[in-house]
Steps between C-alpha positions, in 0.01 A plus 500: 500500500358360821621658820547279808681502832741231622688378804864413448802358681828681427839349565737799486874509535603705804861599545625781726808588286761346272696353793202338667342163429159515339191284517152470346226625729130428451227764499126489450331767292121517474242664272758586234331642189574322172549848346781596732853499372751273671669801658166634626443162668841543670396848611198346672723240663748768626217707644387188682852438634549859613164491678614186684822675600716290268775593249348556149646309205761702310460492122599721209246705308482836325293571187255206539435532125736238366763761403772519765557126557565534875220265610727198501331197659534128435147367520424126507828424329471766224657841469214759517240228547282279270414749229737533202653837396374649820646680810386427856324839523292409195421148630143490629354268761265341252805301396446296820212300651328518838694291750828506307836495681741743334877485556683837459878530500764758393724464199754225571848604379839561656517819296168614656553485877188525713456841672190398698221247438409532135734788421831426325790729405509520121768765482710246303284593201579870556873429506473304173325797337761736637773277356346553159588864519354781287418550133669769291219705351451863415297656782412811307166567327283204411575368150242455235317169519629371168862631521620171659352210302458175695391175353147411611601155619787639707276773645240241599752266656660787692161616623408151621838459679453842664174373653703323766411647845784337688276321745726196531242237416742352247756447777240354736371256236842375389641192668842666492381851595627631171458864407562439131151603389521831686846583377426391147195727485700800621781425255267437206294811531806717442701274266213501252485882485741752346526688837650197662776432252799706639515306830359178357798279567607638837138491622447131447839400640457712813141396566576128468808543722286672765232227470762238574635707785154514658493117525211436262504149352543386136215466250374149474264554204191373673306808381350535849607866495292580192199295632490700825598842373202737556592687180567191284865591422621247247797268554611595152660797675731256681625372164551861399692566818729198441573627148565855623734372773694273264536769241610757755757257647652423161515868414689600819754222439596642162 
């Protein structure tokens, strides 16, 4: 693959804190390698800002390997940028052309208040997980691999749901800032497995209640969440969540 350098204009959202008004500010970056990751390009920009005595741009990052999901940026109108099934840290500058203007914003959701610049507070996801509680399993010695038979289809679906990294791209992509894809993935991965059965009903009721409490919007079935999810979590999990919630509600009424 041909390597080349480029000059770019970045329009980046700058906001001091949640209570301050924000604005897009323009920056010029030069001689950016096409093989850099998007975050490496931001590192170069921040070094430039620090050298100039200016405040660097705050953004979340950790593993930089597409695992943790913390690199949440809205790039040119898409969560995590132009590549599909990809996180920002795995987005490379060859996705852009020399002379491009790139607009970078934080997640836009009432449930994800801006901390500073491109950093948002996603602790609402943590509280939803906490609302789901624990699972009742024997914590003694590891059981034999075949002592707990699980249907292959259920195991595969649970594994795919468990791939969710909780980045919040589904919320950012949804016109209603819905967290249904995230919650459905977390509910599905346990409801499909024997270990998740004892708390199955209370889990889904509590997690949905917490989701509503956090001011996430309703699902509008546009499938934007699945399209922008870096792990390709299927909206079929939302259908499963609705079924789990309805079943649990009817059970508690009896």
